C-alpha positions in Angstrom: 19.7 -23.5 -16.0 19.4 -19.7 -15.8 17.3 -17.8 -13.3 15.0 -16.6 -16.1 14.6 -20.1 -17.5 13.6 -21.3 -14.0 10.9 -18.6 -13.8 9.6 -19.6 -17.3 9.2 -23.2 -16.2 7.3 -22.3 -13.1 5.0 -19.8 -14.9 4.3 -22.4 -17.5 3.0 -24.7 -14.8 1.0 -21.9 -13.2 -0.7 -21.1 -16.5 -1.6 -24.7 -17.0 -3.1 -24.9 -13.6 -5.1 -21.7 -14.1 -6.6 -23.1 -17.2 -8.2 -25.7 -14.9 -9.3 -23.1 -12.4 -6.6 -23.8 -9.9 -3.9 -21.7 -8.3 -0.6 -23.1 -7.1 -1.2 -22.1 -3.5 -4.7 -23.7 -3.6 -6.6 -20.4 -3.3 -9.6 -19.6 -5.4 -9.0 -17.0 -8.1 -11.0 -14.4 -6.1 -9.5 -15.3 -2.7 -6.9 -13.1 -1.0 -4.2 -14.0 1.5 -5.2 -13.0 5.1 -3.1 -10.1 6.2 -1.1 -10.6 9.5 -0.8 -7.1 11.1 1.7 -6.4 13.9 2.0 -3.2 15.9 4.8 -1.8 18.2 7.6 -2.7 15.7 9.4 0.7 16.2 10.1 2.8 19.3 11.1 5.9 17.3 8.3 6.3 14.8 5.2 8.3 15.6 3.1 5.6 14.0 4.1 2.2 12.6 2.9 -1.2 11.5 4.2 -4.4 9.9 2.1 -6.4 7.5 2.7 -9.9 6.1 0.6 -11.0 3.1 1.7 -14.6 2.7 5.5 -14.4 2.4 5.4 -10.7 1.4 6.6 -8.7 4.4 6.6 -4.9 4.8 7.0 -2.3 7.5 5.6 1.2 7.5 6.7 4.1 9.8 5.2 7.6 10.1 7.2 10.6 11.3 5.5 13.9 12.0 7.6 17.1 11.8 6.9 20.8 12.0 7.5 22.6 8.7 6.3 25.4 6.5 3.0 24.8 4.6 2.9 25.0 0.8 2.4 28.5 -0.5 -0.9 27.5 -2.4 -2.3 25.8 0.8 -1.1 28.0 3.7 -3.7 26.6 6.1 -3.0 23.0 5.5 -0.4 20.4 6.5 0.7 17.6 4.2 1.8 13.9 4.0 4.1 12.1 1.6 4.6 8.4 1.0 7.8 6.8 0.0 8.7 3.1 -0.5 12.1 1.6 -0.5 12.7 -1.8 -2.2 15.5 -3.2 -0.1 18.0 -5.5 -1.8 17.3 -8.2 0.9 13.7 -8.4 -0.2 14.2 -9.6 -3.7 17.3 -10.6 -5.8 16.3 -8.1 -8.5 16.4 -5.1 -6.2 19.6 -3.1 -6.0 20.8 -0.3 -3.9 20.7 3.3 -5.4 18.2 5.8 -6.6 14.5 4.8 -6.4 13.4 2.3 -9.1 10.5 3.0 -11.3 8.5 0.3 -9.4 9.2 2.1 -6.1 7.9 5.4 -7.4 4.8 3.8 -8.8 4.2 1.9 -5.6 4.6 5.1 -3.5 2.2 7.1 -5.7 -0.5 4.5 -5.7 -0.5 4.1 -2.0 -0.3 7.9 -1.5 -3.2 8.5 -3.9 -5.5 6.0 -2.3 -5.1 7.6 1.1 -5.0 11.3 -0.1 -8.0 11.2 -2.4 -10.2 9.3 0.1 -10.2 12.4 2.4 -8.9 10.2 5.2 -6.9 13.1 6.5 -8.3 16.6 6.7 -5.1 18.5 6.0 -6.5 21.7 7.5 -6.4 19.9 10.9 -2.6 19.7 10.5 -2.2 23.5 10.3 -0.5 24.9 13.4 -0.1 28.6 12.4 -1.7 29.5 9.0 1.0 30.4 6.5 3.9 29.7 8.9 3.8 26.3 10.6 2.1 23.0 9.9 2.5 19.3 10.5 4.2 17.4 7.7 3.9 13.6 7.8 6.3 11.2 6.2 5.1 7.7 5.6 8.2 5.5 4.9 7.6 2.0 3.7 10.3 -0.7 3.7 10.0 -4.0 1.8 11.5 -6.8 3.7 10.4 -9.6 1.5 8.6 -9.7 -1.8 6.3 -12.5 -2.7 3.9 -10.5 -4.7 1.3 -7.8 -4.3 3.4 -5.1 -2.7 0.6 -2.6 -3.5 -1.9 -4.1 -1.1 0.6 -5.0 1.6 2.0 -1.5 1.6 -1.4 0.1 1.4 -2.5 -1.8 4.5 0.7 -1.1 6.4 0.6 2.7 5.5 -3.1 2.9 6.7 -2.4 1.0 9.9 0.6 3.1 10.7 -1.4 6.3 10.2 -4.2 4.9 12.4 -1.5 4.4 15.1 0.1 7.9 14.6 0.4 10.1 17.7 1.0 13.9 17.2 4.1 15.1 19.2 3.5 17.6 21.9 4.5 21.2 21.0 6.0 24.0 23.1 6.7 27.3 21.3 6.0 25.4 18.0 8.8 23.0 18.8 8.5 19.3 19.3 8.9 17.9 22.9 10.7 14.7 22.4 9.0 11.6 23.8 5.7 13.5 24.6 2.5 13.4 22.6 -0.7 15.6 22.5 -3.1 13.2 20.8 -3.7 11.0 17.9 -3.9 11.8 14.2 -7.5 11.7 13.2 -8.5 9.7 10.1 -11.9 10.1 8.5 -11.8 7.1 6.2 -10.0 3.7 5.8 -9.2 3.2 2.2 -8.0 -0.3 1.2 -6.1 -1.0 -1.9 -7.0 -4.2 -3.9 -4.8 -5.5 -6.7 -5.7 -8.0 -9.5 -3.6 -9.7 -12.1 -4.6 -11.0 -15.5 -3.0 -14.2 -16.5 -4.1 -15.5 -19.9 -7.9 -15.1 -19.7 -8.0 -15.5 -15.9 -8.1 -12.6 -13.4 -6.8 -13.4 -9.9 -7.0 -11.4 -6.7 -3.9 -10.7 -4.6 -1.3 -12.1 -7.0 1.8 -13.9 -5.7 5.3 -13.0 -7.1 5.1 -16.0 -9.5 1.6 -14.9 -10.7 3.0 -11.4 -11.3 5.8 -12.9 -13.4 3.1 -14.5 -15.6 0.6 -11.7 -15.7 0.0 -9.6 -18.8 -1.8 -6.8 -17.0 -2.4 -5.5 -13.5 -5.3 -3.5 -12.0 -5.4 -1.8 -8.5 -8.3 0.0 -7.0 -8.7 1.7 -3.6 -12.1 1.8 -1.9 -13.4 3.2 1.4 -15.9 1.8 3.9 -18.6 3.9 2.1 -17.8 2.0 -1.1 -16.2 5.1 -2.7 -13.5 4.5 -5.2 -10.5 6.7 -4.5 -7.8 5.4 -6.8 -7.3 3.4 -10.0 -4.0 2.1 -11.4 -3.6 0.0 -14.5 -0.1 -1.5 -15.1 1.6 -3.3 -18.0 0.5 -3.5 -21.6 -2.3 -6.0 -21.5 -6.0 -5.2 -21.1 -9.1 -6.0 -19.0 -12.6 -6.3 -20.3 -15.2 -4.0 -18.8 -16.9 -6.8 -17.0 -13.6 -7.9 -15.5 -13.0 -4.5 -14.1 -16.6 -4.3 -12.7 -16.2 -7.8 -11.1 -12.8 -6.7 -9.6 -14.4 -3.6 -8.1 -17.3 -5.5 -6.6 -14.8 -8.0 -5.1 -12.8 -5.1 -3.7 -15.7 -3.8 -1.8 -16.2 -7.2 -0.3 -12.6 -8.1 0.5 -11.9 -4.6 1.9 -14.6 -5.0 4.6 -12.8 -8.2 5.8 -9.4 -6.4 5.9 -10.8 -3.5 7.9 -11.9 -5.8 10.7 -8.2 -6.6 11.2 -7.1 -2.9 11.5 
């Protein structure tokens, strides 16, 4: 039996169970897996966090460097998010250039944080037009059991909450010394849903992702502001399904923030 045929058999069972309102891991359709968040996983990063969502396991690290600001925003610093799908995380991942999935993952996590106003980029300016803080958020996937979007979003946010700004002397970083913490003005949480047949499930597992026809992610803040949307795959959601997913996101995000 091939790898693909095995997945097909498992998804057939999953779909049959969902028709009866059941998920294979015994969760309710609107129930998420409780994130397990670990700190102090790296001695070299300026901010870091490890997040487990069921068997999904990711690490995020933040590195702050001094660089030149962009010409169109001379009085601002910047951040960028990158995700690496390590081959050890999933048999379908391979070494080499970033996969399309990794690029989408990075952009969605980045957008949720950036558009929330969590970071005031003017605070990252050192000398207007000359020097600013540039933050790199690197996310590494250790194991994929579904819903990398939410796991990576939580890990990136927690890593940023932990981030310390290195001490500067003559605009150069003093290794091993810090001047304070990075200030965050919001805590955006990413929430992902999968549509399988006529059923929408929260926080899909890898098997549920194999069976889904469409995916929807939304990032929300503690003020119930929506900061990012992402629709994936060729299927569709009804308006009432989207509205229900957003309402559930507000509720679930509040529970996740208590763990940060």
